[in-house]
C-alpha positions, 0 to 999 in steps of 0.5 A: 469708131463706132459710127460708119457713114452710111452711102446710097451705093453701099446700103442702096438707099436714098438719102435726104438729111432733112436736117441739113435743109429748111425743110424741116419744123424749125424752118431752118438748117440744123446741120451744115453738112448733110451726112449719114451716119449710124452705129455699126450695130444699126448699120447692119440692121439697115443693110438687112432692112434694105434688101427686105425693102427691095425685095417688096419693090420699095426703096428706102429714104433715109432722112436722119440718122446719127444726130449729135447732142448739139443738134438735139439740144437745138431741136430742144430748145426750138420744141421742148415737146418730149412726145416728139423730142428727147431731152439732151439732157437724157439723150436720144437713140439718135444721139447713140447713132442707133436711130433712123428716121426714115420712109418708103420710095416706090419703083418710080423714086416717089415718096408713098404716102404715110398719111402725115409728113415727117416730123408731123407733131400729131396724133395721125403720126402715131402708129395705128392711128385713126383718120388716116387712108387705108393706103397710108395705113398699109405702107406703115404697116410695110415700113413696120414690117421691113424695119422690125424684121431687119432687128429695129424697135419702132416708137409708138408716136412716130411712124418714121422713127426706128431704133435698136432695142435698149438703146439708152442702156446699150449704146454711148452718146456721141457729139459731133467731135466724135466725127472726123468731119463736122455735121454742125456749124 
């Protein structure tokens, strides 16, 4: 299988799969199990990113990674906003296991200020947004540098989203049935 499970021990990251909780924009869990998977190619880049982050005195906090097509449809049905949520008929880099949503933690495990929250559908979430603090802008630039250097590309309207280049043409879509153990209800 092309998808591998990401664990805190193996990848030296923290994991908080927000869509397995009610702390997401829908207000309800989307996944029944808070699992974290990536395509092997993305997992390799994540290991590089984790090492670079640690050299900078920060740690990666993963908020979402592989997203089954069933989950993509649930998000789209709730909020069909193509700027922030990929139409499931086209497919998302998350559904291919090559996208990751994340932020940075300081040496005490506290989330760094990024100017907006995860999944905040606002122009202040854009890379290069005006109206955020200098500290938040510096933190976003640190995350950007780490992720780009590790082989990911950024998505302009979400400071938290990174994906492998040419995701839609190089990688197939996966459904929940692709996993050994379901993430969905």
